[in-house]
C-alpha positions in Angstrom: -11.4 -29.7 -59.2 -10.4 -26.1 -58.7 -7.3 -24.6 -57.1 -3.8 -23.4 -57.8 -1.2 -25.3 -59.7 2.6 -24.8 -59.4 5.3 -26.2 -61.5 8.4 -27.8 -60.0 9.4 -25.8 -57.0 12.0 -25.8 -54.2 15.2 -27.7 -53.8 15.7 -31.3 -55.1 15.3 -34.0 -52.5 17.9 -36.1 -54.3 17.4 -39.7 -55.6 15.0 -42.0 -53.8 11.5 -43.4 -54.1 8.8 -41.4 -55.9 6.3 -40.2 -53.4 3.1 -38.1 -52.9 3.2 -35.5 -50.2 0.1 -33.8 -48.6 0.3 -30.9 -46.2 -3.1 -30.1 -44.6 -3.5 -26.6 -43.3 -6.3 -24.8 -41.7 -7.1 -22.9 -44.9 -5.4 -24.7 -47.7 -4.0 -28.1 -48.4 -0.8 -28.5 -50.6 0.0 -31.7 -52.4 3.2 -32.4 -54.3 4.4 -35.2 -56.5 8.1 -36.0 -56.2 9.8 -38.2 -58.7 12.7 -40.7 -58.2 15.3 -38.0 -59.0 13.9 -35.9 -56.1 12.4 -33.3 -58.4 9.0 -31.8 -57.3 7.1 -32.3 -60.5 4.0 -30.3 -59.4 2.4 -28.7 -56.4 -1.4 -28.4 -56.2 -3.1 -26.1 -53.7 -6.7 -26.7 -52.8 -9.0 -25.3 -50.1 -9.0 -27.6 -47.0 -12.5 -29.0 -46.7 -14.4 -28.1 -43.6 -17.2 -30.5 -42.7 -17.5 -30.6 -38.9 -16.9 -34.1 -37.5 -16.4 -35.4 -41.1 -13.5 -33.1 -41.9 -10.9 -35.8 -41.4 -12.8 -38.1 -43.9 -13.1 -35.2 -46.4 -9.4 -34.5 -46.1 -8.7 -38.2 -47.2 -11.2 -37.8 -50.0 -9.3 -34.8 -51.2 -6.0 -36.6 -51.1 -7.4 -39.5 -53.2 -8.7 -37.0 -55.8 -5.4 -35.1 -55.9 -3.4 -38.3 -56.2 -5.5 -39.4 -59.2 -5.1 -36.0 -60.8 -1.4 -35.9 -60.4 -1.0 -39.5 -61.6 -3.0 -38.7 -64.7 -0.8 -35.7 -65.6 2.5 -37.5 -64.7 2.0 -41.1 -65.6 5.7 -41.8 -65.5 5.8 -41.1 -61.7 4.4 -43.9 -59.6 4.4 -43.0 -55.9 5.7 -45.8 -53.5 4.3 -44.0 -50.4 2.4 -41.0 -49.2 3.4 -38.6 -46.5 0.5 -36.7 -44.9 1.0 -34.0 -42.3 -1.8 -32.4 -40.3 -2.1 -29.8 -37.6 -3.0 -30.3 -34.0 -2.0 -33.2 -31.7 -0.7 -36.1 -33.8 0.2 -39.6 -32.7 2.9 -40.4 -35.3 3.3 -44.1 -34.3 -0.4 -44.9 -34.6 -1.0 -42.6 -37.6 -3.8 -40.9 -35.7 -4.8 -37.2 -35.7 -5.6 -37.0 -32.0 -7.2 -33.6 -32.0 -7.3 -30.4 -34.1 -8.8 -27.3 -32.5 -9.2 -25.6 -35.9 -10.4 -28.5 -38.0 -12.4 -30.3 -35.5 -11.4 -34.0 -35.7 -10.7 -36.2 -32.8 -8.9 -39.6 -33.0 -9.0 -39.7 -36.8 -7.0 -42.7 -38.1 -5.6 -40.9 -41.1 -2.9 -43.4 -41.9 -5.1 -46.5 -41.9 -8.0 -44.9 -43.8 -5.7 -43.2 -46.4 -3.6 -46.4 -46.9 -6.8 -48.4 -47.6 -8.0 -45.7 -50.1 -4.7 -45.1 -51.9 -3.2 -48.5 -51.9 0.3 -47.5 -50.8 1.8 -46.9 -47.3 0.7 -43.6 -45.8 2.9 -42.1 -43.1 1.2 -39.4 -40.9 3.0 -36.6 -39.1 2.7 -33.2 -37.6 2.7 -30.3 -40.0 5.1 -28.0 -38.0 7.4 -30.9 -37.3 7.5 -31.8 -41.0 8.2 -28.2 -41.9 11.0 -28.0 -39.3 12.5 -31.2 -40.6 12.6 -29.8 -44.2 14.2 -26.6 -42.9 16.8 -28.8 -41.1 17.5 -31.0 -44.1 17.2 -28.5 -46.9 16.8 -25.0 -45.6 17.8 -22.4 -43.0 18.5 -24.8 -40.1 20.9 -27.0 -42.2 24.3 -27.3 -40.5 23.1 -26.9 -36.9 22.7 -29.7 -34.5 20.2 -28.1 -32.1 17.4 -26.0 -33.6 13.9 -24.7 -33.1 11.9 -24.1 -36.2 8.9 -21.9 -35.1 5.9 -21.3 -37.3 4.1 -18.0 -36.7 0.8 -18.2 -38.6 -2.8 -18.8 -37.5 -1.2 -20.5 -34.5 2.3 -20.8 -33.1 4.2 -24.1 -32.7 7.8 -25.2 -32.9 9.7 -28.2 -34.3 12.3 -29.3 -31.8 15.5 -30.8 -33.2 18.1 -31.9 -30.7 21.5 -33.4 -31.5 20.4 -33.8 -35.1 17.2 -35.6 -34.4 13.5 -34.5 -34.1 12.1 -34.6 -30.6 8.3 -35.2 -30.6 7.5 -35.9 -27.0 4.6 -38.3 -27.9 3.2 -35.7 -30.3 3.1 -32.9 -27.7 6.5 -31.3 -27.9 6.9 -27.8 -29.4 3.5 -26.5 -28.4 5.0 -23.2 -27.3 2.0 -21.3 -28.6 0.1 -22.6 -25.6 2.6 -21.4 -23.0 1.2 -18.6 -20.8 3.1 -15.3 -21.4 0.5 -12.7 -20.5 -2.7 -12.1 -18.4 -4.9 -12.3 -21.5 -6.7 -12.6 -23.9 -8.5 -16.0 -23.8 -7.1 -18.7 -26.1 -9.0 -21.2 -28.2 -7.3 -24.0 -26.2 -9.2 -22.9 -23.1 -6.2 -21.2 -21.5 -5.6 -17.5 -21.0 -2.7 -15.3 -22.1 -1.2 -18.0 -24.3 1.6 -16.9 -26.7 -0.6 -17.8 -29.6 -3.4 -15.6 -28.4 -1.0 -12.6 -28.3 1.6 -13.0 -30.9 0.4 -15.2 -33.8 -0.2 -13.5 -37.1 -3.9 -14.1 -36.7 -3.9 -12.7 -33.2 -2.1 -9.5 -34.2 -4.8 -8.7 -36.8 -7.6 -9.8 -34.4 -6.3 -7.7 -31.5 -5.8 -4.6 -33.7 -9.4 -4.9 -34.9 -10.7 -5.3 -31.3 -8.7 -2.2 -30.2 -9.7 0.1 -33.0 -12.9 -1.2 -34.6 -11.0 -1.1 -37.9 -10.7 -4.5 -39.6 -7.2 -5.7 -40.5 -6.7 -8.1 -43.3 -3.6 -9.6 -41.6 -0.6 -9.0 -39.5 1.3 -7.5 -42.4 -1.2 -4.7 -42.6 -0.9 -4.0 -38.8 2.9 -4.0 -39.0 2.8 -1.5 -41.9 0.4 0.7 -39.9 2.8 0.6 -36.9 5.7 1.7 -39.1 3.5 4.5 -40.4 3.0 5.8 -36.9 -0.4 4.3 -35.9 -0.1 4.1 -32.1 -2.7 1.4 -31.7 -0.8 -0.7 -34.2 2.5 0.0 -32.4 1.0 -1.2 -29.1 -0.3 -4.4 -30.6 3.0 -5.0 -32.4 5.1 -4.3 -29.4 3.0 -6.5 -27.1 3.3 -9.3 -29.6 7.0 -9.0 -30.0 7.5 -8.8 -26.2 5.4 -12.0 -25.7 7.3 -13.8 -28.5 10.6 -12.9 -27.1 9.5 -14.1 -23.6 8.2 -17.4 -25.0 11.4 -18.0 -27.0 13.6 -17.0 -24.0 12.0 -19.9 -22.0 12.7 -22.3 -24.8 16.3 -21.0 -25.0 16.7 -21.6 -21.2 15.4 -25.1 -21.5 16.9 -26.3 -24.8 19.8 -24.0 -25.6 19.2 -24.2 -29.4 22.0 -23.0 -31.7 19.5 -21.5 -34.1 15.8 -20.4 -34.1 14.3 -20.4 -37.5 11.1 -18.4 -37.9 8.5 -19.3 -40.5 4.8 -18.7 -41.2 3.0 -15.5 -42.2 4.6 -13.2 -39.6 8.1 -14.2 -40.7 7.4 -12.4 -44.0 8.2 -9.2 -42.1 11.9 -10.2 -42.3 14.2 -7.8 -40.5 11.3 -5.8 -39.2 10.6 -8.9 -37.0 14.1 -10.4 -36.6 15.9 -7.2 -35.5 13.5 -6.1 -32.7 13.0 -9.7 -31.6 16.8 -10.1 -31.3 17.1 -7.0 -29.2 14.4 -8.2 -26.9 16.0 -11.6 -26.5 19.3 -9.9 -25.7 17.6 -8.1 -22.9 16.1 -11.3 -21.5 19.0 -13.6 -21.8 22.1 -13.6 -19.5 24.5 -16.5 -19.4 22.4 -18.5 -21.9 23.5 -19.5 -25.3 22.3 -16.8 -27.7 20.7 -18.5 -30.7 21.1 -17.2 -34.2 17.7 -15.9 -35.5 17.0 -16.7 -39.1 14.0 -16.5 -41.4 12.8 -19.8 -42.8 14.2 -20.4 -46.3 11.6 -22.8 -47.8 8.6 -20.6 -47.2 5.2 -22.1 -47.6 6.6 -25.2 -49.2 8.4 -26.4 -46.1 5.5 -28.5 -44.8 4.9 -30.3 -48.1 8.6 -31.0 -48.6 8.7 -32.3 -45.0 5.8 -34.6 -45.9 7.7 -35.9 -48.9 10.8 -36.6 -46.7 8.5 -38.4 -44.3 7.0 -40.6 -47.1 10.5 -41.5 -48.3 11.6 -42.4 -44.8 8.6 -44.7 -44.5 9.9 -46.8 -47.4 13.6 -46.5 -46.5 14.5 -43.7 -48.9 15.3 -40.7 -46.7 18.2 -40.0 -44.4 18.0 -39.2 -40.7 14.6 -40.7 -39.8 11.2 -39.1 -40.1 10.0 -35.7 -38.8 
């Protein structure tokens, strides 16, 4: 197998059952082995397999291979459960990936198939919800009762935490990326003017390329060009920040979160995102509770750490329920 290997990383999860965590992304899949002391022994990153209607089965194949590889390298760690988190619409209770627009599966019974292949309980959850739970338990949202943890990457979605508990809404809560905030462009969901189509990291690069004919590798390149005085880049950036502030203002009006934690690729801009976004929110909010805006603390490991917490919860070894 090929891919990146990372040594122990991130915060300790504390004592509990040893588990395997799998965070399936549109591009890469991260897998982590956590021992009984809560130490992340190793994180492996592999390209997520794309195989049309068989992508779900291939994802399980990959998890089986990674589990064997990690067990061989760490024979003293015997996972009691597996936490797997995937994008799209997820039915946590049935363990089914209902739909993923980017990876193409429909009604994939991940939990049942992976449990049969791996021989231990597999708990399935949503990737953004898991990342949000990790930020709430171990990262930037710790200490707040009401929080939104928003991922700004290829897409946009939020983990909703109310009164210290995750709110999933049958697997559909937090899909703020598909709220309409503009007249266009078209969105992959079939809608038009969705937040994700205007303000995601992928959309910023895509819209800049469409406006200029100059390919942009990513949102970071567009933001740097805007700072350097590129007017096309400034227009794309400002429209994205305006749309993001509008979308978040609606969430604030509805849920009154104490904190909004921003993760994903676009969050790497740091204060170059947080400061102008905060000013825009101030302009939109009146009597509402003004949330603290923070950058996610766990970075790209939030999803796999959340998957580990989910696995532990499945066998009674994690506090506060499952993400």
